[in-house]
C-alpha positions in Angstrom: -2.4 -35.4 -2.8 -4.1 -33.8 -5.8 -4.9 -30.7 -3.8 -1.3 -30.4 -2.6 0.1 -30.8 -6.1 -2.3 -28.2 -7.5 -1.5 -25.7 -4.7 2.2 -26.1 -5.1 2.1 -25.8 -8.9 0.1 -22.6 -8.5 2.7 -21.3 -6.0 5.5 -22.0 -8.4 3.8 -20.2 -11.2 3.1 -17.2 -8.9 6.7 -17.1 -7.7 8.2 -17.2 -11.2 6.2 -14.3 -12.7 9.4 -12.4 -12.9 7.9 -9.3 -11.2 10.1 -7.6 -8.6 8.6 -7.2 -5.2 9.0 -3.4 -4.9 9.9 -2.2 -1.5 9.4 -5.6 0.1 12.6 -6.1 2.2 13.3 -9.5 3.5 11.5 -10.3 6.8 12.1 -13.2 9.1 10.0 -16.3 8.7 9.6 -18.9 11.5 8.9 -22.5 10.4 7.4 -25.3 12.5 10.8 -27.1 12.5 12.3 -24.1 14.3 14.2 -23.0 11.2 14.3 -19.2 10.5 14.4 -17.8 7.0 15.3 -14.3 6.0 14.5 -14.2 2.3 11.9 -12.3 0.4 8.4 -13.9 0.4 7.5 -14.3 -3.2 4.3 -16.3 -3.0 1.8 -17.6 -0.4 -1.6 -19.3 -0.6 -3.9 -20.0 2.3 -7.4 -21.4 2.5 -8.9 -22.0 6.0 -10.7 -25.1 4.7 -7.3 -26.6 3.9 -5.1 -24.9 6.4 -2.7 -27.8 6.9 -1.6 -27.4 3.2 -0.9 -23.7 3.3 2.5 -23.0 1.8 4.9 -20.2 0.8 7.8 -19.6 -1.6 10.8 -17.6 -0.4 13.5 -16.1 -2.6 11.6 -17.3 -5.7 12.8 -20.9 -5.2 12.6 -22.1 -1.6 9.1 -23.7 -1.2 8.0 -24.6 2.4 6.5 -27.9 3.3 2.7 -27.7 3.6 1.5 -26.2 6.9 5.0 -25.5 8.1 4.9 -21.6 8.2 4.4 -20.4 11.8 4.7 -16.7 11.0 6.4 -14.2 8.7 7.3 -10.6 9.5 6.0 -8.5 12.4 2.9 -6.5 13.1 3.1 -2.7 12.5 1.9 -0.3 15.2 -1.5 1.1 14.3 -1.5 4.7 13.3 -4.0 7.2 14.8 -7.0 7.8 12.6 -10.3 6.3 11.6 -10.6 2.6 12.3 -13.3 -0.1 11.7 -13.4 -3.2 13.9 -15.2 -6.2 12.3 -17.0 -8.9 14.3 -14.4 -11.5 13.4 -11.7 -9.4 15.2 -10.3 -7.8 12.1 -9.3 -4.1 12.3 -9.0 -1.9 9.2 -7.6 1.6 8.9 -9.7 4.1 6.9 -7.0 6.7 6.9 -5.5 9.3 9.2 -8.7 11.4 9.5 -12.1 12.1 8.0 -11.1 15.6 6.4 -13.7 16.7 3.9 -14.3 13.3 2.2 -16.2 10.5 3.9 -14.2 7.3 4.6 -17.0 5.2 6.2 -20.5 4.7 5.0 -23.3 2.8 6.9 -27.0 2.1 6.3 -29.5 -0.4 7.5 -28.0 -3.3 5.6 -24.4 -2.6 4.8 -21.3 -0.5 5.3 -18.2 0.4 3.4 -14.7 1.6 4.2 -12.6 3.7 1.9 -8.9 2.8 1.4 -7.1 5.0 -1.1 -9.6 5.3 -4.0 -11.4 2.0 -3.4 -14.5 1.3 -1.3 -14.5 -2.0 0.6 -18.0 -3.3 1.2 -19.2 -5.2 4.2 -22.6 -6.4 5.5 -23.7 -4.3 8.5 -23.8 -7.5 10.6 -20.0 -7.7 10.1 -19.2 -4.3 11.5 -18.7 -4.0 15.3 -17.1 -0.7 16.0 -16.1 2.5 14.2 -13.4 4.6 15.9 -13.4 8.2 14.4 -10.1 9.3 15.9 -7.3 7.5 17.8 -5.7 4.1 18.0 -7.7 0.8 18.2 -7.5 -1.3 21.3 -5.4 -4.5 21.0 -8.4 -6.6 22.2 -12.0 -6.2 21.2 -14.4 -4.3 23.4 -17.6 -6.0 24.5 -20.7 -5.2 22.5 -23.7 -3.8 24.2 -27.4 -4.8 23.8 -28.0 -1.7 21.7 -26.0 0.6 19.5 -23.9 3.2 21.3 -22.5 6.6 20.2 -19.8 8.3 22.2 -19.2 12.0 21.7 -15.8 13.7 21.7 -15.3 16.5 24.2 -13.4 19.8 23.7 -10.1 18.1 24.7 -10.6 15.2 22.2 -11.3 12.7 25.0 -14.5 10.6 25.2 -17.5 12.5 26.4 -21.2 11.8 26.7 -22.5 8.4 25.8 -25.8 7.7 24.0 -27.6 4.4 23.5 -30.3 3.5 21.0 -30.2 2.7 17.2 -27.6 4.0 14.7 -29.5 4.4 11.4 -26.6 5.4 9.2 -23.4 7.3 8.5 -23.3 9.4 5.3 -22.4 12.9 4.1 -20.4 13.6 7.2 -23.1 12.9 9.7 -24.3 10.1 12.0 -28.1 9.6 12.1 -29.9 7.5 14.7 -32.6 7.3 17.3 -30.7 7.9 20.5 -32.3 8.3 24.0 -35.7 8.0 22.3 -35.1 11.0 19.9 -34.2 11.2 16.2 -30.7 12.6 16.2 -28.2 13.9 13.6 -24.6 14.5 14.7 -21.7 15.7 12.7 -18.8 13.2 12.6 -16.4 15.8 13.9 -18.2 15.5 17.3 -18.2 11.7 17.4 -15.5 9.6 19.0 -16.9 6.0 18.6 -19.9 4.3 17.2 -20.4 0.7 18.5 -23.0 -1.5 16.9 -24.8 -4.2 18.8 -22.9 -6.9 16.9 -20.7 -9.1 19.1 -17.0 -8.9 18.3 -15.0 -12.2 18.5 -12.9 -12.4 21.7 -10.1 -13.5 19.4 -9.7 -15.4 16.2 -9.4 -19.2 16.5 -9.0 -19.9 12.8 -8.1 -18.2 9.6 -4.8 -16.4 8.8 -3.7 -13.1 10.4 -2.7 -10.7 7.8 -0.9 -7.5 8.9 -0.5 -4.3 6.7 1.9 -1.4 7.1 -0.7 1.0 8.6 -1.4 -1.4 11.5 -4.5 -3.0 9.9 -4.9 -6.7 10.9 -7.3 -8.9 8.9 -8.5 -12.4 10.0 -8.5 -14.0 6.6 -10.5 -17.0 5.3 -8.4 -17.0 2.1 -5.1 -15.2 1.2 -3.2 -15.1 -2.0 0.2 -13.3 -2.1 1.8 -12.6 -5.5 4.8 -10.3 -6.4 2.2 -7.7 -7.3 -0.5 -7.7 -4.7 -2.2 -9.4 -1.8 -5.8 -10.6 -2.1 -7.7 -11.2 1.1 -11.2 -12.6 1.9 -11.9 -12.2 5.7 -13.8 -14.7 7.8 -16.6 -12.0 7.7 -16.6 -12.2 3.9 -15.0 -8.8 3.4 -12.9 -8.7 0.3 -9.9 -6.4 -0.4 -6.8 -6.2 -2.4 -3.6 -4.4 -1.2 -0.3 -3.6 -2.9 2.3 -6.2 -2.1 4.6 -3.7 -0.4 1.9 -3.0 2.2 2.1 -6.6 3.5 4.2 -6.8 6.7 2.9 -9.9 8.6 1.4 -13.4 8.1 0.4 -15.9 10.7 -1.7 -18.9 9.8 -3.9 -20.3 12.6 -5.2 -23.8 12.9 -3.7 -26.4 10.6 -0.9 -28.2 12.3 -0.8 -25.9 15.4 -3.2 -25.0 18.2 -2.4 -21.7 19.9 -2.8 -21.8 23.7 -4.2 -18.2 23.8 -7.2 -19.5 21.8 -7.8 -22.3 24.4 -9.3 -22.1 27.9 -6.8 -23.3 30.5 -7.8 -26.1 32.8 -6.5 -24.0 35.7 -5.0 -20.6 36.3 -3.6 -19.4 39.6 -1.8 -16.1 40.3 0.2 -15.8 43.6 0.5 -12.1 44.3 3.7 -10.6 45.7 1.7 -8.5 48.1 -2.1 -8.6 47.6 -2.8 -7.5 44.0 -4.1 -10.3 41.8 -3.5 -10.2 38.0 -5.7 -11.7 35.3 -4.4 -14.0 32.5 -3.7 -12.2 29.3 -4.7 -13.7 26.0 -3.1 -12.0 22.9 -2.5 -9.0 25.1 -0.7 -8.3 28.4 -2.6 -9.0 31.6 -3.7 -5.3 31.6 -4.8 -5.5 28.0 -1.9 -3.7 26.4 -0.3 -4.7 23.1 2.4 -7.4 23.1 5.7 -5.6 22.6 9.2 -6.9 23.1 12.2 -4.8 22.1 9.9 -2.6 20.1 8.5 -5.5 18.1 4.8 -6.3 18.1 3.4 -9.8 18.4 -0.1 -11.1 17.6 -0.3 -14.2 19.8 0.7 -15.0 23.4 -0.3 -16.2 26.7 0.6 -13.5 29.2 0.8 -13.6 33.0 2.2 -11.6 35.8 4.6 -13.3 38.2 4.1 -15.5 40.0 1.6 -17.6 38.1 0.7 -21.2 37.1 -1.3 -22.1 34.0 -2.5 -25.7 33.1 -3.6 -26.8 29.7 -4.8 -30.1 28.3 -2.7 -31.8 25.6 -4.4 -33.7 22.8 -3.3 -37.2 21.9 -1.9 -36.1 18.5 0.0 -33.1 19.8 3.8 -33.8 20.0 5.6 -30.5 20.6 5.2 -27.4 22.7 6.8 -24.4 21.1 7.0 -20.8 22.2 9.3 -17.8 22.6 9.8 -16.6 26.2 10.1 -12.9 27.0 9.2 -10.1 29.4 7.1 -7.3 27.9 8.6 -3.8 27.3 7.7 -1.5 30.2 4.8 0.9 29.3 3.7 4.2 30.8 6.9 4.7 32.7 6.8 1.3 34.3 9.8 -0.6 35.6 11.6 -3.4 33.7 10.8 -6.9 34.8 12.6 -10.2 35.3 11.2 -13.7 35.6 12.0 -17.4 35.4 10.0 -19.6 33.2 9.3 -23.3 33.9 7.5 -26.0 31.9 6.2 -29.4 33.2 4.4 -32.2 31.5 1.7 -34.4 33.3 2.2 -38.0 32.2 0.1 -40.7 34.0 0.6 -39.9 37.7 4.0 -38.1 37.1 4.8 -34.5 36.7 8.0 -34.2 34.6 10.1 -31.1 34.5 10.8 -30.3 30.8 12.4 -26.9 31.0 13.7 -24.1 33.4 15.0 -20.9 32.0 17.7 -18.6 33.2 16.4 -15.3 34.5 14.8 -13.5 31.5 14.6 -9.7 31.7 12.9 -6.8 29.9 14.9 -5.7 26.8 16.3 -9.2 26.1 15.7 -11.1 22.9 12.9 -13.7 23.2 14.2 -17.2 24.0 12.7 -20.0 21.7 11.8 -23.4 23.2 10.7 -26.5 21.5 9.8 -29.4 23.9 8.7 -33.0 23.4 5.2 -33.5 25.0 4.4 -36.9 23.5 2.4 -39.0 25.9 1.4 -36.0 28.1 -2.1 -35.4 29.2 -1.4 -31.9 30.5 1.1 -29.0 30.3 1.9 -26.8 33.3 3.4 -23.4 32.6 5.0 -21.6 35.6 6.4 -18.1 36.0 8.4 -17.1 39.1 9.8 -13.9 40.6 13.4 -13.1 39.9 15.4 -9.8 40.6 13.0 -7.4 42.3 9.9 -9.0 43.5 7.1 -8.7 40.8 8.1 -5.2 39.5 7.4 -5.1 35.7 7.0 -8.9 35.6 4.7 -9.3 32.7 5.8 -12.7 31.3 5.0 -13.5 27.7 4.7 -17.0 26.3 4.9 -15.6 22.7 3.3 -17.7 20.0 2.7 -20.5 22.6 1.4 -23.4 20.6 0.9 -27.2 20.6 2.2 -28.6 17.3 1.6 -31.8 15.4 5.1 -32.4 14.0 5.5 -35.1 11.4 8.4 -37.5 12.1 
């Protein structure tokens, strides 16, 4: 109880500093109770070692119960430019282009990323991938056994690929021993540098922190005040941003377990013809960003109709919560339509908990909050609706098992 009182006293002091949150328009917050708030976020403190007690203050006075914030705001689309992907899954923008001044440095032991006038230091072991131009992938690429450098061809697309050892990046050049030779390449010719450091498949802890340029950090600790946002990532990278750059918060762990961070007990896709689709975890089945009505989401289980997914339910998990939607069509694709169903496995019974109406692309997500007390398993089913499986990328947005206190 002492920890909770100290944290909440600190929150109150932060929220009553009397400093206006410049440019920070109200964004929607979702609480574990299902309540939605649309007031300015004036304070937030999170520590992964005490995630169940993370709390926020809205409007200067409304303080949430410990561990009750599901998410606040929405992710921003990443802007084309120079990007660094860290091994914990964080992605950080280093600006729109390299121009004449370096924005990334790398040597045998460490690296650094420049944002505005500040350099953000990181151990080399925490850096997974440096994209010199373009938009980062929504999911992390797999690391190779050695460092890799990809050149940019005359059209700007990826060209030749070289493997070996990247020695450093400094003064506008990349140096390394590639294909057995000492090599120096101007950064203007480089598309991607990937280091042989494994990037996490997806964060299972920490707090997701989104910034207005599309950066997303997996934070070990977060402190939001009316003036700024202080972040320490799970890779021990430290940075401070202006408060008006903050657009998104989503604590992981604590009183919820996201299904996209869990391996299902079973997954089965039934193709409409003969094409089988994979299960998407924090991305669509084809690896695209999670976008519904133009809004980006960080967490979801995604499947293409028709599909069945089975998850185990822990003894202390009492609620299944999610928002149901069909992904926006991409690359000229067709709009989709599906029916969602949820079943609970209790003893030898399979109980139907929920069946949706037909949900179509372009419609608002439908929230559900279902009692799963006493269940050993949860079965999620997506069926065809209007036109076979055309465009049927079904999203179980923020699908989570919750420990809700009575």
